[in-house]
MIVO-114115 format. One record per residue: residue in three letters; x, y, z of N, C-alpha, C in turn. Coordinates in pm, whole numbers, plus 50000, padded with zeros to 5 digits. Example, Ala and Ser with C-alpha at 12.3 -4.5 7.8 and 13.67 -1.06 7.14 Angstrom:
2
ala513194943150780512304955050780513204967050780/ser512854977550708513674989450714512905000350787/
//
This chain:
392
asn866733490169207865903498169117866813507569038/lys866903505068908867823512568821867453527368809/asn866163530568827865743544468806866003553268928/arg866203546769043866373554469166867703561969165/met867703573969224868943581469234869803575669346/glu871093573069315871983567969419873313575369415/leu873753580269532875053587069542876033577069602/arg877143574969534878143565969592879553569269543/lys880513563269612881913564769572882263552569488/leu882833554869371883153543769282884353535769332/glu884373523069296885563514769316886563518869208/pro887883517969236888873522169136888633515968997/gly888213503468994887983496768866886833502768786/glu885993510968852884843516868782885133531068732/his886313536468768886603550468738886433553868591/arg886863544668504886813547868359885373549568309/asn884403544668388882993546068347882523560568347/thr883323569468406882913583668409883413591268287/arg884213584668205884833591868092883783597467996/glu882723589867975881683594167881881043607267927/leu880783608268058880193620668112881183632268095/trp882473629568121883503639968104883513644967959/glu883493635567864883533639367722882313647567682/thr881173644267742879923651467710879963665667764/val880363667067891880293680267957881493689067923/phe882683683167918883893691067887884363687567746/ser883533690667649883813686367511885053693067453/glu885553703767519886753710567466888023702367490/asp887983692467580889193684767610889473674567500/ser890743673767460891113664967349891163650367392/lys891123641567295891223627167322892563624167389/glu893653630767341894983628167399895013631767547/phe894413643467578894413647667718893613637767803/leu892473633367753891643624067831892303610367844/asp893013606167740893763593567752894763594667866/tyr895463606067869896413608567978895683608468112/tyr894623616468121893923618168248893383604868301/tyr892723597368215892113584968262893133573768283/tyr894343575468229895373565468257896123569168386/phe896533581868400897363585668515896563590168636/lys895633599368615895003606068729893963597468800/thr893273588968724892193581168788892733568468853/lys894053566368847894653554768914894493555969065/asp894763568069116894763569669262893843580969310/asn892893584969224891983595369273890703589069327/glu889783597569372888493592669423887403599169340/ile886403591469304885313596869223883973593869289/phe883233604569316881873603369371880893605769257/val879863597469251878913598969141877473598269191/ile876573603369107875153600869127874683593169004/glu874113581469032873593573068924872083573868925/glu871523574068807870063574368794869713569168655/asp868583562868642868133557568512869233549368445/gly869933541468526870903532068471872213537968423/gly872513550368461873803556068417874333566368515/ile875613570268495876243580568579875803594168526/arg875103601768609874543614568564875293626668619/ser876043624568729876733635768791877983630168860/met879063638168861880293633268925881103644568984/leu882003640669073882983649769132884213641469159/gln885393646269116886613638569135887563645669231/leu888223637869315889203643269410890573637869373/asn891473646869332892823642769295893783645769409/pro894553635669452895403637269570896683645169543/tyr897003653869636898293660969634898793661669778/thr900103660969793900663663869924900953678869924/leu900333686070015900553700570020901443704070138/trp902323713570112903073719570223902323731870267/ile902053732670396901433744670454902423749170561/glu903143760070534904273764070618905223752070633/glu905393747070757906363736170774905713722370780/asp904403721870759903703709170768903373703670631/ser903573690670614903163684670487901903676370515/arg900843678870439899553672370464898943666870335/pro898343654970342897613650170224896343658470205/cys896133663470084894953671670054894413667269918/his893263672569881892683668969752892243681269674/tyr892443680169544892053690669449890763685769384/ile889733693969385888433690069328888403693469180/val888153683269096888063685668951886913677568893/gly886643679868766885673671668694884293671868755/val883903683568810882553684768867881593686768749/ala880743676968725879923677368604878593670168624/thr877553675768564876233669368565875683669568423/glu875153658468380874533657568248873383667668240/cys873263673868124872293684668105870903681868160/ala870343670568124868953667468160868763665468310/tyr869873664068384869753661168528870193673068615/arg870333684668552870773696368629869633702368710/lys869993711968798869013719068882868293709568979/arg868973698869018868373689669115869203688969244/gly870203697769253871033697869374872073686769380/tyr872363680569264873303669369265874723673769301/met875133685269245876493689869273876673692369423/gly875683698969484875743701769628875833688969710/ala875083678969669875083666169742876463659469731/leu877053659869612878383653969592879453661469671/leu879353674869668880323683069742880263680069891/arg879053679569945878893676770088879513663370124/arg879223653270043879723639770072881253639570066/ala881813646069963883283646269949883913653970065/met883293665070105883843673170214883823665370345/glu882733658070370882653650170494883743639570497/glu883953633170383884993622770375886373628570403/met886673640270343887983646470364888123651470508/tyr887013656370564887033660670704887403648870793/gly886803637370764887063625170842888523621170842/arg889243625070739890693622070731891533633670785/lys890853643470840891523655170901892323663270800/glu891843663970675892533672070574892243686870604/pro893293695270608893083709270648892163717170555/phe892363715470423891473722470329891463715270196/thr890513719070111890473713869974890503725969882/phe890853723869754890963735469664890473731769524/leu890143741869446889633739569310889823752169227/met889693750369095889733761569003888293763068951/pro887573773268997886133773868968885813778068824/ala884763772168769884253777068640883643790768663/ala883023792668781882483805768821882473806268973/glu882903817669026883003819269172881673816569242/arg880583821669180879273820869247878793806469270/ile879333796869194878923782869213879373777769349/tyr880573782069391881173776069512881093784569637/thr880823797569620880723806269739879673801269838/pro878493796569794877493791769890877973780069976/tyr879033773169930879573761870009880793766270088/asp880973779470101882053785470180883433783770120/phe883513782169989884813783069922885113797869902/arg886383801569915886803815369894888083815569812/phe888263826169733889523827469659890673828869757/val891793821969727892973822869813894233825769731/tyr894113825069597895313826669514894993833369382/asp895693844469357895623851169227896853847069148/gln896623842569026897753838568942898153850168852/ser899463852068845900003862468760899993857368615/gln899413865068523899323860568383899683871968290/thr900053868368170900293878568069900173872167931/glu899923880567832899843875567695900793883867612/glu901643877067536902673884267460902633880067314/gly903273888467230903473884467091902373889367001/gly902263883166883901253887566786901583901666740/ala900533909766722900703923466672901523931766769/asp901363928866898902073936467001903163927467059/pro904413929567017905443919867049905673917767199/gly905313927767281905403925367425906833924567475/cys906943919867598908213921267671909373913867607/phe909093902467545910223894467501911023901067392/glu910303906867293911013913267183911683925967236/gln910943933167322911483945967370912733943567453/gln912743932267521913873929667609915113929667520/asp916033938367551917193939567465917913926167459/met917813919567345918383906267337919913906367349/leu920483918767343921923919567365922243915367507/ser921243916967597921493912967735921723897867740/phe921393891367629921683877167618923183875267605/gly923853886467566925293886167545926083881267664/his925653885567785926453881667902926403866567926/leu925533859767851925483845267867926393838467765/ser926883846467669927553839967556928803832467601/cys929393836867714930573829667761930183815867814/lys928913814567850928453801367895927623795567782/thr927703782567766926853776367664925473774167722/val924483780967663923113779067710922383770367609/thr921753759767657921013750967566919593748967617/phe918703745867526917303743167560916953729167513/glu916273721567599915833708167557914623704167638/asp913843694867584912703689867659913143679467762/ala912543680167878912873670867986912413656867950/ser913203646967991912753633067980912563628068124/met912053615968139911773610468272912983611168364/gly914173608968306915383608768388915763622368446/asp915113633068399915453646568449914633650468573/ala913623642568607912683646568714913383649268847/gly914353640868882915063642569009915813655769014/glu916463659068902917233671468895916303683668904/ile915133682668839914163693868845913713696068990/cys913373685169060912963686169202914013693069285/ala915243688469270916343693969351916513708869322/phe916353712769197916483726769156915393735369223/val914143730369218913023737869279913233739069429/glu913623728069490913853727769636914943737669675/ala916013737969596917153746569629916853761369613/his916003764969515915883779169482914513785369503/phe913453777369518912113783469515911193780469633/thr911213768169683910183764469782910263772969909/glu911433777969938911643786370057910643797970064/lys910303803869948909443815869952907953812669942/trp907603799969919906183796469913905713791370048/gln904523795670091903983790670218903033778870195/val902363778970080901443767970048901743763469905/tyr902103750869888902383745969753902293730769751/ala902093725269633902063710669618903493705469614/glu903723694969692905063689169698905503684569560/arg906713688669523907213685369390908273674469403/asn907813661969395908773650869397908933645569254/glu909713634869240909973629769104908693625569034/glu907833619069110906583614169051905743625869000/tyr905763637069074905013648969035905473653468895/tyr906783653868874907293658568744907153647968635/his907233635068672906963624568572905563626668516/thr904583628168607903193629868565903033642368480/leu903703653368523903593665968447904143664768306/ile905213657068290905763655268155904693648968066/phe904033638468116902973632068038901793641568015/glu901473649568120900343658968107900643669067995/gln901853674667995902213684667893902283678267754/gln902783665867748902863659067618901463656467561/ser900493654067651899133651567603898533664267542/glu899183675667568898713688367509899773693767413/his900473684567347901483687967245902573697067298/gly902983694667422904043702867480905033694367557/gly905583700167662906553693067744907053702067854/ile908133698067917908823706668014910143710467947/arg910323723367922911523727967851912583732067954/leu913753725867944914843728768037915793739167979/ile916283747968065917293757768026918573753768098/arg919583750068022920853745868084921963755668052/ala922783758568151923963766968129925163758068159/glu925983755968057927133746968069926713733668131/gly925573728768083925103715668127924303715568257/arg924403726568334923673726668463922313733368447/leu921343728368522919993733768512919943748068566/ala919463757468482919363771568524917913776068527/gly917003767568476915593771168476914793761168393/phe913473762268400912603753768317911213759668317/phe910393755268223908983759368222908163748468154/leu906863748368183905963738868120905383745767998/tyr905193738367890904523744567776903523734867714/ala902463740567657901433732867588901153740267459/asp900703732867358900503739267229899253733667163/glu898103737067220896853732267161896193743467083/asp895723753967152895153765667081896143776967098/gly897303775567039898343785667059899233781467174/leu900353788167185901363784367283901003789467423/glu901053780367520900813784167660902013779767741/ile902463788867827903623785967911903203787468056/arg903563777468137903123777768277904313776168371/glu904253783468478905203782368589906673782668546/pro907103793368477908533794268447909303796668577/leu910273788268606911103789868726912543789668679/tyr913213801268693914593801968646915373810968741/leu916673809568741917523818168824917483832168763/pro917463842668849917243856368799918183860368686/glu919413855868691920363860168586920103853268452/tyr919123844068448918813837268322917473841568263/glu917053853568299915803858968244915893859868090/ala917003864868041917163866167895917143852367828/ala917723842567896917733828967841916303823567835/phe915513826767937914103822567937913383828867817/ala913603842067797912983849067684913393842467552/gln914663839167543915203832867422914553819167398/ala914373811567508913773798067497912333799167446/val911623809367495910223811167452910203815467306/leu911073824867270911133829367130911463817867035/ala912343808967081912703797466998911473788766971/leu910593787567071909373779467053908383786266958/thr908403799766958907403806966878907913809666735/glu909163806266713909823808866584908883807466464/gly908733818466391907993818066266906483815766280/arg905963816766402904533813966418903693826566422/gly904263836966487903553849766490902283849966573/asp902003839166648900803839966731901153844666873/arg900123846966952900363852067087900733840667182/val901513844167278901933834367380901243838067510/lys900643828167576900043830967707900983825667814/leu901263833867912902133829668022901323829268152/tyr901353817768216900633815968343901633813968456/ala901343820268570902193818668689903633822768659/trp903753834168592905073840168568905113852668655/glu906133853668739906143864268840906103878268781/lys906533879768654906513893168595905253895468513/gly904233887168534902983888468459902363902268475/thr901573906368374901033919868375899703920968448/lys899023909668471897753910668545897643898868640/arg896853900868745896653890168843895203885568836/ile895003872668813893673867168794893323858068911/pro892193860668980891783851369087891633837369028/met892363827769084892493814969017891993803169099/ile892423802569226892133790769307891293794569429/met890233786769450889403788369569889713776769664/ala889613779369793889843768869892888683768569990/arg888563757270058887513755570159888153748370277/ile888143754570394888683747970513887823735770543/leu888483724570573887763712270606887893709570756/his889043703970796889233700970938889923713071001/leu889113721371067889603734371113890783733171210/glu890713723671300891793722071397893123718971326/ser893073710071224894293707071147894813719571077/met893873727071019894253739170945894943749171037/leu894313751971151894883761871243896243757471297/ser896393744271318897653739771377898813740071278/cys898523742671149899603744671050900083759171051/met899283768171110899573782471105900723786271199/lys901303797971172902363803171257902023817371306/val902693821071414902523834571470903683843071418/arg903403855671393904473864671344905633864971443/glu906813866671389908013866671474907913877171584/gly908343873271703908383882671814907033885671878/gln905973878571835904643881071890904193869571979/glu903343872772077902683862472158901193864372136/met900503853772098899083855072063898223846272153/asp897063851372190896113843372267894723849272246/cys893833841872182892463846972163891513835172139/ser890233838072142889263827472118888103832872034/phe887503824071956886383828271872885503816171841/ala884233818971819883303808471777883323807971625/val883143796071570883123794471425881773789171381/leu881243794771272879993789771214880323782471084/asp880023769371081880233761570960878983753070934/pro878123757670842876853750770818877013736870757/phe878103734270685878253721370616879043711170696/leu879993715970777880763706970862880583711871006/pro879423708571065879083714171197880103710771306/gln880943700371281881973696771380882943708471400/asn883053717271299883933729071312883273740371392/ser881953739471405881203750371472881343749171624/arg882483753671672882763753271816883463766271854/val883783767471981884583778972025886033774372035/trp886903780971961888303776971953889203787272020/arg890203782372091891203791472148892523788672076/ile893123799272024894423797271960895473805672032/gln896613799372055897703805772126898993802572053/gly900003810572077901293807372017902273818672030/gly903543815272010904593825372017905933818672019/glu906923825772069908303820972068908433807272136/thr907743805572251907893793072327907493780872245/asp906553782772151906093771372070906813771171935/gly907923778571925908623779171797907763785771691/gly906873794671736906043802071643904813794471595/lys904653781971638903503774071593902253777571673/val901103776271607899833778971674899363766371748/arg898943768171872898313757271948896813759571948/val896063748971930894603750071916893913741272019/arg892893746672085892033737872166890643743872175/glu889723735572219888363740572238888273748172369/thr887383757972373887203765472497885733769472509/glu885393777172613883983780772635883713795372602/asp884713803972633884453818472623884953823872492/ser884053830072416884473834972285884473850172283/glu885433855672205885513870272190884903874772058/gly884213865671992883633869571864883183857371786/val882683860071666882173849471580882743851171440/leu883243840271383883753840571246883063829671165/thr882633832871044882113822370956883323815070899/ile883153802670857884263794970802884793801670674/gly883903808170599884323815270478885203827270509/ala884753835370606885533847270645886903842970700/leu886903832170777888153827270835889123822670726/thr888593816370621889423812070508890103824170444/ser889303834470412889863846670348890933852970437/leu890703852070567891603858170664892923850470676/leu892833837270690894033829170709894943829670586/phe894323830870467895123831470345895503845870309/gly895193855270397895593869070373894923875170251/tyr893803869270210893103874370091892193885970129/arg891823886570256891063897870312891763902270439/thr891713915170466892293920170590891333917170704/ile891833918770826890973916770945889773926270936/glu890033938770896888963948770887887893944470786/glu888353939470669887393935170566886593923170615/ala887263913770679886563901670729885523905670834/ala885873915470917884973919771025883673925670970/gln883723930570844882523936470782881573925870726/glu882063913470713881243903070650880033899670735/glu879023894570667877783890670734878073879970840/asp877393881070954877503871271065878853871271136/val879743880671102881043881171170880993891671280/ile881453888071399881513897471512882913896371573/met883613907571581884963907071636885203918671733/thr885663915471852886043926071947887373931971901/glu887693943671954888973950071919890143941071960/his890013934572076891083925972123891283914172027/leu890193908371982890273897071889890943901471759/lys890533913271708891153918371584892663920071604/ala893043925971718894463928571744895243915471753/glu894673905471818895363892571832895473885371697/met894393885771618894403878871488895453885071393/lys895753897771416896773904371332898163898571359/lys898303891171468899603885071500899833872071423/leu898793867271357898943854971277899763858071153/lys900623848771117901373850170991900473844070883/val899843852570802898873847270705899583840670586/leu898833831970518899403823970409899293831370277/lys900093841870264899973850370146900663844470023/asn901753837170049902533831969936902063818069895/val900933817969826900343805469779900833803069637/trp901133790469604901653787169471900983774369427/leu899723775569384898953763769342898573765469196/asn899393759969106899143761568963898753748568895/glu898333738868977897953725968920896683727768835/ile896603720468726895443721568637894453710168663/val895003697968680894163686668719894863679268833/
//
């Protein structure tokens, strides 16, 4: 029956059938970007849809990433392309798709899923919580901002070295990975694994938005790079450069803006002027998530708590977590009977990612924590250094 509503997961060969819905709902996306997305991203992603009246009326896409969580690398999914055709809204389709996708990811023991929300209130009822604020800034135009003010004479100390700027080609991906690994990943606790394929895809993604990956080389060696796009003005994302090449980074950006006079937006730049809540996460397989966590150095932890998870009731159990020096700082997780308190899955998410303090979490609705439980939970090394700047 063509008119009946049916929720299902598409076969890979059917993925392109969702493009029309994407174009209708996200009309701001360019044809070039969608050509890129439907060629690269839908090759290995998963798409859940609701079909009714002979067509796809609602969808949710899961894009795979390998995430590092402390010392563990886990397959996870980024939720994108959540869309419902206008005439079919207010029927609970999004909630149905989210539930189905979450159950599937839970079944694979994925620790959590993440997304960039159109609005926080859409996802809070499903226990998604913000876990990452992105540093952003806008420069240029009438107010020249930091780049012009930065004394360009400080560029002088580079003059003995030849500094060049060029766009990355496919052959540079390996060098970019090695550079990130050598200088940056150490300080991130949660981030998407950056292998060659990751940067190959990013080059195409940036090119689909009239940009690229701009490399900063000093005497031929990589000293930094950043992603740039140029659709509605210049946007720069995730500049990663060695500290002594800050002036070179400024110079590279100025070279791109030459003679344009418009404002430049910088995303995920550590010196950004404001922090914007950017990424929400939802714990899926709680046991996997907890077993990625670590205990603060020199601490021994042992506590138990009940968890309330209305959407993934398999998580709603009493958990005991222990850990310390003997386990190399890793958390051990098992089920137990005696609980010292109750945590909702949402409160626990905010807590594990260090987005809320123990005290703040304890104030949340349905949360009950004894003093001992609070003291023990403070021994957890929370995941404060999150670096998730993926767009799709």
